[in-house]
C-alpha positions as CSV (number, residue, x, y, z in Angstrom):
1,X,-133.1,243.1,11.4
2,X,-133.6,239.3,12.3
3,X,-135.9,238.7,15.1
4,X,-134.6,237.0,18.2
5,X,-136.1,233.7,19.0
6,X,-137.3,232.9,22.6
7,X,-139.2,230.2,24.5
8,X,-137.0,227.4,23.2
9,X,-135.3,226.2,26.5
10,X,-138.5,224.6,27.8
11,X,-138.9,222.6,24.6
12,X,-135.2,221.4,24.9
13,X,-136.1,220.1,28.4
14,X,-139.3,218.4,27.4
15,X,-139.3,214.6,28.1
16,X,-140.4,213.7,24.7
17,X,-137.6,215.7,23.2
18,X,-135.0,214.1,25.4
19,X,-136.4,210.6,24.6
20,X,-136.2,211.4,20.7
21,X,-132.6,212.8,21.5
22,X,-131.5,209.4,23.2
23,X,-132.7,207.4,20.2
24,X,-130.8,209.7,17.8
25,X,-127.7,209.7,20.1
26,X,-127.6,205.8,20.1
27,X,-128.2,205.5,16.5
28,X,-125.8,202.8,15.1
29,X,-123.9,202.4,18.6
30,X,-126.3,200.2,20.6
31,X,-123.7,197.7,21.6
32,X,-121.6,200.3,23.6
33,X,-121.4,200.0,27.4
34,X,-122.2,203.6,28.2
35,X,-125.3,203.6,25.9
36,X,-126.5,200.2,27.3
37,X,-126.2,201.7,30.9
38,X,-128.1,204.8,30.1
39,X,-130.8,202.8,28.4
40,X,-131.1,200.1,31.1
41,X,-132.4,202.9,33.4
42,X,-133.6,205.3,30.7
43,X,-136.7,206.7,32.6
44,X,-134.4,207.6,35.5
45,X,-131.5,209.1,33.3
46,X,-134.0,211.1,31.2
47,X,-135.7,212.5,34.3
48,X,-132.2,213.5,35.7
49,X,-131.4,215.3,32.5
50,X,-134.6,217.2,32.6
51,X,-134.1,218.1,36.2
52,X,-130.8,219.4,35.6
53,X,-132.1,221.5,32.5
54,X,-134.9,222.8,34.6
55,X,-132.7,223.8,37.4
56,X,-130.3,225.2,35.1
57,X,-127.4,223.4,36.5
58,X,-126.1,221.2,33.6
59,X,-122.7,219.7,34.1
60,X,-120.8,218.9,31.0
61,X,-118.7,215.7,31.5
62,X,-115.6,216.5,29.2
63,X,-114.5,214.6,26.3
64,X,-112.7,211.4,25.4
65,X,-109.8,212.3,23.2
66,X,-108.2,210.4,20.4
67,X,-106.5,210.9,17.0
68,X,-107.4,209.7,13.6
69,X,-105.9,210.3,10.1
70,X,-108.5,211.8,7.6
71,X,-106.2,211.7,5.8
72,X,-104.3,214.2,7.8
73,X,-104.0,213.8,11.6
74,X,-107.1,215.1,13.5
75,X,-107.8,215.3,17.2
76,X,-111.4,214.1,17.9
77,X,-113.1,214.9,21.2
78,X,-116.0,212.5,21.8
79,X,-118.4,213.8,24.5
80,X,-119.9,211.4,27.2
81,X,-123.2,209.7,26.1
82,X,-125.3,211.7,28.5
83,X,-123.8,215.0,26.8
84,X,-124.5,213.5,23.3
85,X,-128.2,213.1,24.2
86,X,-128.2,216.8,25.4
87,X,-126.5,217.8,22.0
88,X,-129.2,216.2,20.0
89,X,-132.0,217.6,22.4
90,X,-130.4,221.1,21.7
91,X,-130.1,220.7,17.9
92,X,-133.5,219.4,17.4
93,X,-134.9,222.7,19.0
94,X,-132.5,225.2,17.8
95,X,-131.7,224.0,14.3
96,X,-134.7,225.8,12.7
97,X,-133.5,229.2,14.2
98,X,-130.0,228.5,13.0
99,X,-131.5,227.7,9.4
100,X,-133.1,231.3,9.4
101,X,-129.5,232.9,9.0
102,X,-128.4,230.5,6.6
103,X,-128.1,231.2,3.0
104,X,-129.1,228.7,0.0
105,X,-125.3,227.8,-0.7
106,X,-124.2,226.9,2.7
107,X,-124.2,223.0,2.8
108,X,-122.8,221.6,5.9
109,X,-125.0,220.4,8.9
110,X,-128.3,221.4,7.1
111,X,-131.2,219.1,6.3
112,X,-131.5,218.6,2.6
113,X,-127.9,219.7,1.9
114,X,-124.7,218.0,2.5
115,X,-121.6,217.2,0.5
116,X,-123.0,215.9,-2.6
117,X,-125.4,218.8,-2.9
118,X,-122.4,221.3,-2.5
119,X,-120.6,219.3,-5.3
120,X,-123.6,219.4,-7.7
121,X,-123.9,223.2,-7.0
122,X,-120.1,223.7,-7.6
123,X,-120.3,221.8,-11.0
124,X,-123.2,224.2,-12.0
125,X,-121.0,227.1,-11.5
126,X,-118.2,225.5,-13.2
127,X,-120.4,225.2,-16.3
128,X,-121.3,228.9,-16.1
129,X,-118.2,230.8,-15.0
130,X,-114.7,231.2,-16.2
131,X,-112.7,231.5,-13.0
132,X,-112.9,230.2,-9.4
133,X,-111.1,230.9,-6.2
134,X,-111.1,228.0,-3.7
135,X,-110.3,229.1,0.0
136,X,-110.3,227.6,3.6
137,X,-109.6,228.8,7.1
138,X,-106.5,228.0,9.0
139,X,-107.1,225.5,11.9
140,X,-110.7,226.5,11.7
141,X,-112.2,224.6,14.9
142,X,-109.3,225.5,16.9
143,X,-109.5,229.2,16.2
144,X,-113.3,229.8,16.8
145,X,-113.5,232.7,19.2
146,X,-115.8,232.1,22.1
147,X,-116.6,235.7,23.0
148,X,-117.6,236.3,19.1
149,X,-119.6,233.1,19.1
150,X,-121.5,234.1,22.1
151,X,-122.2,237.5,20.9
152,X,-123.5,236.0,17.5
153,X,-125.8,233.6,19.6
154,X,-127.1,236.6,21.8
155,X,-128.1,238.4,18.5
156,X,-130.0,235.2,17.5
157,X,-131.5,234.1,20.7
158,X,-133.1,236.1,23.8
159,X,-133.7,233.1,25.9
160,X,-131.3,233.6,29.0
161,X,-131.4,230.0,30.2
162,X,-130.6,228.9,26.6
163,X,-127.7,231.2,26.2
164,X,-126.3,230.0,29.6
165,X,-126.7,226.4,28.5
166,X,-124.9,227.1,25.1
167,X,-122.2,229.1,26.9
168,X,-121.5,226.3,29.3
169,X,-121.1,223.9,26.3
170,X,-118.8,226.3,24.6
171,X,-116.6,226.7,27.7
172,X,-116.4,222.9,28.2
173,X,-113.6,222.8,25.6
174,X,-110.8,225.0,24.5
175,X,-107.6,224.9,22.4
176,X,-106.2,228.2,24.0
177,X,-107.6,231.0,26.1
178,X,-111.2,231.6,24.9
179,X,-110.8,229.6,21.7
180,X,-111.7,226.4,20.1
181,X,-114.5,224.0,19.5
182,X,-114.1,220.0,19.6
183,X,-114.1,218.2,16.5
184,X,-116.5,215.2,16.9
185,X,-119.3,216.8,18.8
186,X,-122.7,217.4,17.2
187,X,-123.3,220.9,18.7
188,X,-119.7,221.9,17.5
189,X,-120.6,221.1,14.0
190,X,-123.8,223.2,14.1
191,X,-122.1,226.2,15.9
192,X,-119.0,226.1,13.6
193,X,-121.4,226.4,10.6
194,X,-123.3,229.0,12.2
195,X,-120.1,231.1,13.0
196,X,-119.3,231.4,9.4
197,X,-122.8,232.5,8.2
198,X,-121.5,236.2,8.2
199,X,-118.9,235.2,5.6
200,X,-121.8,233.8,3.4
201,X,-123.8,237.0,3.7
202,X,-120.6,239.1,3.0
203,X,-120.0,237.0,-0.2
204,X,-123.5,237.1,-1.6
205,X,-124.7,240.7,-0.3
206,X,-121.5,242.8,-0.2
207,X,-119.1,241.2,-2.9
208,X,-122.1,240.2,-4.9
209,X,-120.5,236.9,-6.1
210,X,-122.4,235.3,-8.9
211,X,-121.3,231.9,-7.8
212,X,-120.5,230.8,-4.1
213,X,-120.6,227.4,-2.4
214,X,-119.4,226.8,1.2
215,X,-119.0,223.4,3.0
216,X,-118.0,224.4,6.6
217,X,-114.8,226.2,6.2
218,X,-114.0,225.1,2.7
219,X,-115.6,227.6,0.1
220,X,-115.5,228.4,-3.5
221,X,-116.2,231.7,-5.3
222,X,-116.9,232.0,-9.1
223,X,-116.5,235.0,-11.4
224,X,-115.7,235.7,-15.1
225,X,-112.6,237.8,-14.4
226,X,-109.4,236.6,-12.8
227,X,-108.8,240.2,-11.2
228,X,-112.3,240.1,-9.6
229,X,-111.5,237.1,-7.6
230,X,-108.0,238.4,-6.7
231,X,-109.7,241.5,-5.2
232,X,-112.1,239.4,-3.3
233,X,-109.5,237.3,-1.7
234,X,-108.1,240.5,-0.1
235,X,-111.4,241.6,1.2
236,X,-112.3,238.2,2.5
237,X,-109.1,238.0,4.4
238,X,-109.7,241.4,5.9
239,X,-113.3,240.4,6.8
240,X,-112.4,237.3,8.4
241,X,-109.8,238.8,10.4
242,X,-111.9,241.8,11.6
243,X,-115.2,240.2,12.2
244,X,-114.3,236.6,13.1
245,X,-110.8,236.6,14.2
246,X,-110.0,234.0,11.7
247,X,-107.2,233.6,9.0
248,X,-107.2,231.8,5.6
249,X,-104.9,228.9,5.3
250,X,-103.1,230.1,2.4
251,X,-103.6,232.2,-0.8
252,X,-105.9,229.4,-2.1
253,X,-106.5,228.0,-5.6
254,X,-107.1,230.5,-8.4
255,X,-107.6,229.0,-11.8
256,X,-109.8,228.5,-14.8
257,X,-113.0,226.4,-14.3
258,X,-112.4,224.4,-17.4
259,X,-109.3,222.7,-15.5
260,X,-111.7,221.7,-12.8
261,X,-112.2,222.7,-9.1
262,X,-110.3,220.4,-6.6
263,X,-113.0,220.6,-3.9
264,X,-114.0,218.3,-0.9
265,X,-111.7,215.5,-2.1
266,X,-113.2,215.5,-5.5
267,X,-112.3,217.1,-8.9
268,X,-115.3,218.8,-10.2
269,X,-115.1,219.3,-14.0
270,X,-117.7,220.9,-16.4
271,X,-118.7,217.4,-17.8
272,X,-118.1,215.1,-14.8
273,X,-116.8,214.6,-11.3
274,X,-113.7,212.5,-10.6
275,X,-112.0,211.2,-7.5
276,X,-108.8,213.1,-6.7
277,X,-105.6,211.1,-6.2
278,X,-105.6,211.7,-2.4
279,X,-109.3,210.4,-2.1
280,X,-108.3,207.3,-3.9
281,X,-105.6,206.6,-1.5
282,X,-107.7,207.2,1.4
283,X,-110.5,205.0,0.3
284,X,-108.0,202.3,-0.4
285,X,-106.2,202.6,2.9
286,X,-109.7,202.6,4.7
287,X,-110.7,199.4,3.0
288,X,-107.3,197.7,3.7
289,X,-107.7,198.6,7.5
290,X,-111.2,197.2,7.5
291,X,-110.1,194.0,6.1
292,X,-107.2,193.7,8.4
293,X,-109.6,194.2,11.4
294,X,-112.0,191.5,10.1
295,X,-109.3,189.0,9.6
296,X,-108.0,189.8,13.3
297,X,-111.4,189.3,14.5
298,X,-112.2,192.8,15.7
299,X,-115.0,193.3,12.9
300,X,-117.6,190.8,12.1
301,X,-118.8,190.1,8.7
302,X,-122.0,192.4,9.0
303,X,-120.0,195.2,10.3
304,X,-117.5,194.7,7.6
305,X,-120.2,195.0,5.0
306,X,-121.7,197.9,6.5
307,X,-118.6,199.9,6.9
308,X,-117.2,199.1,3.5
309,X,-120.5,200.2,2.0
310,X,-119.9,203.5,3.9
311,X,-116.4,203.8,2.9
312,X,-117.2,203.4,-0.8
313,X,-120.3,205.8,-0.6
314,X,-118.3,208.6,-2.2
315,X,-117.5,206.7,-5.2
316,X,-121.2,206.2,-6.1
317,X,-121.4,210.1,-7.2
318,X,-118.2,210.2,-9.3
319,X,-117.0,208.7,-12.6
320,X,-115.3,205.7,-10.9
321,X,-117.5,202.6,-11.7
322,X,-114.4,200.5,-12.9
323,X,-112.3,201.6,-9.9
324,X,-115.2,200.8,-7.4
325,X,-115.8,197.4,-8.8
326,X,-112.1,196.5,-8.6
327,X,-112.0,197.7,-4.9
328,X,-115.1,195.6,-4.2
329,X,-113.5,192.5,-5.9
330,X,-110.2,193.1,-4.0
331,X,-111.5,193.8,-0.6
332,X,-114.9,192.2,0.0
333,X,-117.1,189.3,-1.2
334,X,-120.4,191.2,-1.2
335,X,-122.3,193.7,-3.2
336,X,-121.9,197.3,-1.9
């Protein structure tokens, strides 16, 4: 039995923790008016957040909604800046406790993990096993059940004030009655990753999968027999529905490892990793949009360089040197 963590709330409300959270929340966004307003009276605003926390009367300010194509349409919910500061303050304190329930092969929202570590691990299993089953959850963030999430948090934390704070944050957004976390909020990412931890333990400890990798709601299982994976799919579907009120998006992809695993926008083969066609189109479209914004005067040269470097980052980890060089030559006049 996992021992519940306590005495964390006071650490969240600590002035030093809130100051660090402010600097984390503004990273890369210092020119925005809301951040400037908060920073111009920093001592007062930090003291106000601390007082709200200590009085247990934190008010969440809602979200600014907008849509992006990533490559499919996504509805993003951006918290107010003061709320973002609180998100960071909470994460800095509770992240080690969330880490205690995580398995090695969960890769989203974890220090030292990330997308490329997930790809490396996937490639190691592609080399060792014969078959894979790739699955993901239907409308994951929209489907997260508030009551189940609260129950899981209560098993992890015993601090009443902390549970009240997290409960208020969870209730500040919904896609339907008692459902949904916002895409675009820091705490949502951590809570969403935490919500699927029972699936990780089910895969490793009940199914005893010899290979398993999860990045948020995208996960892959590996085995040497096709029939084993077919049986696991049915059991996973039942587990998700019964324990977490979730559904799989589809029957998933079941194939031989030698053909490669299409995972997180990349094709993971035994010998190398390639960009998938949809990822190439996405990168090219992103670069084209950046150049258009630069020519229109909406993006200066420094921001163009920074954002192009970020857009091309994925290509550094795959066999795409020639393609990357051609994109840099076509869309920018600097080294990225």
